[in-house]
N, C-alpha and C positions, 0 to 999 in steps of 0.2 A: 213242623212247618218247613216247607220247601218254598222259598220266597222268590217273588220277583219284586220289583219296586215300582208301584206298591204291590202288596200281595194279601190275599185272604189268609188269615191265620186262624189257628186253633180250630182247626179249620181244615185246611186243605193242603194237599200237595200242590205245588204250582201247577195251575190247570193245564194238564195235557189230556185232552178229551179224545174219545174214540167212538167208533160205531161198529157193532159186531159184524164180522164177515169171515166165513170159513174158519171159525174158531179163534180168530184174532180180532183185534180192534184197530183197524187202520184209522189214524187220527191225525189231527193237526196239533202240533205242540206250540205252546206259547214260548217266546224267548225266555231264557233263564232270568234275565234282568233288564227289561226295557228301561229306558232312561226318562227322567222327568222332562216335561215339555220345554222346548227351547227352539230358537230359530236355527235352522239347518243351513249349512253352506257346504259347497263341494269339498269333501275331505281330501287333504293332501298331507304328505309327511312334513310339510313346512308349517302346517297349521299349529297354532298354540291354543291351549285351553286354560280356563280359570279353575284352579283347584279350590276345594272348600276352605274358606278362611284366608285365601290368598288375596293380596291387594291388587293383583293385576295378572296379565298373561304369564303362563309358566311354560317353559319348553319341555321337550320329551323327557329329559333327565329328571325334572321335577315330578312329572307324572309317575315315573318309575320309583322315585324316592318315596313319594306318598304311598304308593302301593306297598312297598316294602315295610313302611311304618305300620300300616294296617295289618300286614301279615305278622309282624313281630309281636303285635298285641293280640294275636289270635282272632282278629275280627274278619273272618274269612268271608262272611256274607257281604260285608261292606267292601271288602277287597274285590270281590267279583263285580259288584256294581261299578266300582271305580275303574277297573280294567275295561269293562264294557264301555264306559263313558270315554275312556282314553282311546280305545280302539276306534271309536267314531272319528276321532281326530287324527289318529295315526294308524290307519287300517293295515298297513303293510309291515308294521314293526314286529319282528319275530319275538323279541324279548317280552313284549306285552302279551302276545299270544301264549307264550310259554308260562308266563307268570299267572295268567288267568287260568290256564289248565291246572297248574299245581294248586292254586287257591280253590278251584272247584273240587279237586280230590280231597283236600282237607275239609272243605265244607260238607261234602257228601259223607265223609267218614264221621264227622260230628253228628250229622243227621242220623246215621245208622246207629251209632252208639248211644243216642238219646232215645231210640225207638225200642220199646219193650218187645215188640214182635221180632225184631232182628236179634236182640240179645237172646231171646228164647230159642231162635233157630240156631244161633251160634253155639249155644250150650247144649242143645239136644240132638243136633244132627250128627250122625256118625260119619266117619271118613267116607264110607261107601255112598251114603246118602248125598253128601256134599259133592262128591265126584259125579254122581248121577245128575245132580242139579247142574253142575258145570257142563257136562256133556249136552244136556238139553239146551243150555244157553248158547253153546257153540254151534249147535245144530240150527237154532233159530237164526243166528247171525249168518251162517252159511246159506240158509235158504231164503231169508227175507231182507237182509240189509241192502240198502241201495248201492253200495260199493262192493266189488269183489274183495273178499277178505284176504289180507296178507297174514298168514298164520304166525310168522315170526313177529310181525308188528303187533298182532293181537297179544301174543305172549309177553312182549316187551311192555305193553300197556299194563298187563296184570302185574308184572314185576315192579314197574314204577309205582303203581298204587300200593303194593305191599311195602315197598321201601318208604313211601310216605307214611304209611301206618306205623312203621317202626320208629318214627320220630315224632308221632303225634301223641299229645298227652292223653287224649280220649282212649286211644288204643292201648297205650302203655299202662294206663291205670287199670284197665280191665284184664290185661293179659301178661304184662311183663313188669310189674311194679318193682320187683326186687332185682331185676337184671341190670348188670352194669353196661354202660354205654359202650365200652371197649368190646365187650362180648357181642353186642348187637352189631357193631361196625365190622367186626371180624366175620360174623355170619353173613352180612350183606356182601362182603367181598367174595366169600366162598360161593354164595348163591349165584352171583353174576358169573363167576368162572365156570360153575357147573352147567348153567343154562346156556352160556355162550358156546359150549362144546357139543350140545345136542342138536340133532337135525329136527327142524320144525317146518314141515312142508304140507301138512294136512291137519285136519281137525283132531284125529286120534293122536298124532304126535304132539300137538299142542296140549291135549289133555294129559298125556303121559308126562310132559314137562311140568305141568301143574302138580301132578302126583309127586314128582321128584322134589319140587319146592316144599310141598306139605311135609314130606318125610324128613327133609333136611331141617325144616323149622321145628319139628318135633324133637329131633335128635339133638340139635345144637342149643335150642332155646326153651324147650319144654312146652311149646305151643301145641294146642289141639290142632290136629291135621285139618279138621273141618274149618277152623278159624282161618287158616292160611288159604284154603280153597275158596272160601267166601270172599276174601280180599281180592284174590285173583279174578274171580268172575265179575265182581263189582267193577274193578279197574278195566277189565276187558270191555264191558258194555259202556261204562261211563266215558271212556276216552275215544269211542268210535267217532263221535261228532258232538256238537253242542247240545243235541236234543235227546240222544239215546241215554238210557240209564237203567240200572237195576232197581226194582221196586220191592220193598219189603212187604210183608203181608198187610201191615197197617197202611202203607202208602198206596198199595193197590186198592184197598178198600176206600181210601180217600178219593182216588181217581174215579171210581164208580160213583161215589157220592156226588162228586162235582159234576159228572156227566148228567146226573139227575137234577142238579141244581139244589141239592139238599145235603146238609152235613151237620155234624155235631160240633159246636163251638160257641164262641162269643158273638160272631157275626161282625167282625171288624176287618177292615183292610188297612194294612199298616206298612210303614217303611222304617227299617232300623237306622238310627242316627246316633251320633255321639251323646246326645242328650236324653236318649231313651227310645221308646217305640212310638213313633209319630202316627197318629190315627189319621189316615187319609179319608176313611169313610166308615161310618157305623150304619149298618144296614137297618132300614126302617123296621121297627117291630122286633128287632133282634134282642137277645139278652143284654148286650152291651148298651144299646140305645135305651132299653127299658131302665137300666141301672143309672143312666145319666151320662154315659160316655158320648161325646160328640166329635164330629170332624174337627181336626185342628188340635185336639187334646194330645197330650204326651203321657204315656205310661212310664212312670219312674221306677216302680217296683212291682214284682210279681211274687206273692207269697213270701215277702220279706227279702227277696233276692233283687239286688239292684239291676236295673235295665240300662244303666249308664256306663260310661267308661269302657266301651268295647264289650259289654256283656249282653248286648241286645239279642244275639242269636239264642243263647241259653234261656233268657227270659221269655222269648217268644215260644220256645219249646214248652215252657211251664204253663202257658196259656191253654194247652191242649189237655184233654181229659175226657172221661166217660160222661155220658148224658146224666144229668141230675147232680153231678159233683159241683163244688163251688171253688172259686179262686178269688183271692184277695188282691186287689191291685191299687196302687197309689197313682192317682191321675192328676195331672196339672192342666188347667185351662189357661188361656191367655189372660194375663192381668188378674189371676186369682191364686189363692193359696192351694197347695196340693191337698187332695182329699182322698180318703180311703174308701173303696167301694168293694162290696162282696157281690160277685156275679155268678149266677148259676149257668153252667154249660147246658145247652139244650139244642134241639134240632133247629136249624136255621134254613129257611127257604130263600135262595138267592135269586132275585129277579134279574133277568137279562135285558129287559126294556124298562126304562125309568123316565120320569119327568115328562110324560106325554102331556102336551098342552098347546094351546094356540098362543103364539107370542106376538102376532100382529093381527089383531081382530079385524081391522079395516080391510086388509087384503086376504085374510084367511090363511095366513102362513102358520103352519103347525111345526112342532119340534118334538123329537124324543131322542133319548140317549140309549145306545146299545152298549152294555158293559161287557158282554161275552156272548158266545154262541153255544147253546146247550140244548138239551132235549126239549125244553119248554119254550125256546125262542120263537118258533114259528107261531105257536098258539098265542104267545104274548104279543107278537107283532100284529096278528089278526085282531086281537082285542083292542090294541091301541089305535090301529088304523080305522076300525069301524067307529070307535068312540070319537076320534078326531073328525071323521067324515060327518058324523051327526052334529058335531060342534061347528061345522062350517069350513072344514079344511079345503083350501084351493091349491095349496103348494106345501111341500114338506121338506124339512131339514132333518136329516138323520145324522146324529153325532157319534162317530166312531173313535173319537180321541181316547187314548188310553185303553182301548179294547184290545187285549192281547191275543184273542182268537178263540178257538174251541172246536166244536164238531164240524167236520167237513160237510156233512149232510145238512146241518143247520144253516151254514153259510150259503149253500146252494139253494135251499128252500127260501131263504130270505131274498136272495137275488131274483129268484124265480117269480116273486110277487111283483116285480117291476119290469123284468125283461120278457118280451113277448115270445121270442123264438131265438134259437141259435145256441152256441156253446157258452156255458157259464165258466167252466174251468176244466182243464185236463191234467191228468197226472201221468208221469212217466217214471218207471223204475227199472231195475236191472232185469227183472223177470216180466214176461208179458202179462202175467196176472195182475201186476201193479199198474198197467196202462189202462186208463179209463177216461172217457170223455163225458162230462156231466152237461146235459142240455136242458134248456128251458122246456117245460111241459106246456102243451096247449091247455088253455083254461082261463079262469078269471085272472086278470092282471090289472094292477092299479096304474092308471095313466097320469096320475097327478104329477106335476113338475117336481123334480127331485134335486136336492142339494145335499151333498155328503161331506161332512167335516172329518178330516183325518189329521193326525200328527205323527211324530216319529215313534210313538208308542202304539200306534195302530198296526197290528201284526197278524200274520197267519190268516185265519178265516176272515178277519177284517179286510185284508188285502184282496182276498178272493172276491168279496162283495164289492169293494170299491173298484177293483179292476174290471169286473163285469159291467158295472154301471158306466165306467169310463169308455171301455172298448165298444160298447153298444150305443154310445152317445145318448144314454138314457137320462143322464143328469150331469150336474157340474160338480167336480171334486174341488173342495176348498180346504186350504190349510198348508201343511208342510209335508215333505216326502215321508212316506211311511217307513216302517222298520226294515223291511226287506227279508222277511222270514218266509222262505219258499219251499219248505219240505213237509212231507207227510210222515207221521209216526204211526206205528202199529203198537197197540197195547196187547201183549201176549201173556196170558196166564200160564204159569208153569205147574207141573204136576207135583213138585216137591215143596213142602212147607207153605203152600198157599201164597207163594211169591209170584212175581211177574217181571217182565222187562218191557221197556219202551224202546222201539227200534225205528230209526229213520228208514222208511221203505220206498219212498218215491219223492220226486220233486213235482211241483205244480206250476202251471202256466196259464196266463190270461187267455181270454177268448181268441185273440189274434196271435197267440203264441209267445207273448213276452214272458220272460222268466221273472220271478219275484225275488229270488235269493240274492241278497246283497244289493238289490236294485230298488225294490219297493215300488210304490205307486206314486207318481209325481202328480201334484195337484194342477188342475186347470187354472185356478186362481190361488196364488201363493199369499199366505199371511206371514208377514215379515216380523211382526212383533208378537212373541208368545204371550198367551194369556197368563196372568199371575193368579194362583189359587187364592181364594178367599175362604178362611177357616178350613183350609186343607182341600177344598174342592173348587173346580172351575165353575164360576157362577153362570147362570143363564137368565136370571131374572132381570138383570140390568145390562142392556146391550152395550152401553159404553164401557162396562167393566170387562167385557170379553170380546177381544178383537176378532176371534174366530166366529162367534155367533153374529157379531155385527157384520162381518164380511159375508157370512152366509145369508143374512137377511138382505143385504144389498144385492147380492147375486139373485136371490129369489125374486126380489121386487123388479129387478131389471128384466129377468126372464118372463115374468108375468106381463110386464108392460110390452115387451116385444111380441108376446103371444097375442095380446089384445090388439096390437096394431095389425098383425097378420090376419087375425080373424075379422077385423073390421074392413080389411081391404078385399075380402072375398065377395 
């Protein structure tokens, strides 16, 4: 599991989708860890935040202290979420940025060393194969990454990742179990001295420096040279930016599965907490739902392994497995005793359009939620729109809250259903081949009045859709400012080991040229009180329980009334 909060586990790599183009998959990546819904305010370094379990506001030093506590307990996934949350409040603090980067390196390392496909590669690749893979990675970076590479900086990224590995229990247990700490520290000092003395001004010199590090690791610590090279190439990619990363064979397969909207797992969306794995959503008809797991439940144990007390990352890993295999989980529901369930892992189809219904029958106001943008999204939208049309739809609310993104093409196709003509989104990269303008195509367009709900977890492809609706004045945006994820990723398959990499290749801009990165989409109508989840999910059945839907209904009713007045005056 590579998670966001919430995230589909057992399941999938945190959804970074792509679409084939010239042998690569230019894609939109979801943020690593979107935050739970809450009211947004303009972030400044003087802002304070409330930490989990705190009685009141806590200053920056308390945020840092809490992060260090999570790190000391090896709760790297929760640490990333915490630092992301804190950076919303203190966006310019260098220490928070650095701490998040280190937490991500530890987290990614833990993911790799829990992945059988990576362990197989690490044990079977020869030194020459690993260097060939590293050369291929460096070539992709040089050719496709949105920023001009600094080869010294890239080497330093790899070295930092390797040094993190040398103090991480997952790496040490597999590779250096009997090695003394003093010996490792002496090696780290020698490695730094050797690499600081070499010239690194191009790709080949960077590769040769990695070769030197691999040889030195073999001579001083007895490490396999391929193991060292793999750590360097992972660090090289993973530290380029927040969204680039190396993909093991298993992770690459999961990316493709999520693009298709189909994967093997339990069919649950979860969030790691101190109390266990909180179920945000159990997909209808999934193995989990069939076994009796519901939204709001908490998984306490997985195959006898506790998911509490900072062990949620490992427990989430244990939910994964081949189709047809079983996993035993201890689940607790609110106000009930824990129960043990045996769940069969199976193929799960993930819908991207859910809860399509008429929520105001008198006025014909319809609603549906879009959870992601994938290959099936356009077809699912068409089905929902025609069903709602036959049910009397006169106005439509589209809910993008918590939608972390997905396929660029899917977001363009979705917006194209409502935008008559003009630009939907444009991309700009370092190379001209990354520059592209997506325009609405002439054809059938739904002219139904539109209201779009967003929150700070609406990201990437969601922001493309909302931005197009806003700029073309096609509808009203209601909610809170969106996440602000404004870059495109390419998913590239590599020739060695069935692996791949995800690289940021371009940035995207709204129809009128507004950037999304760090800015997001601002609503036309702001909802100041965040909706509180009921049983782990935001409700839509009771308007009074959900301020976002209530606000959307109010806007839709007002727009319909204004339209009636205009039509009546003609």
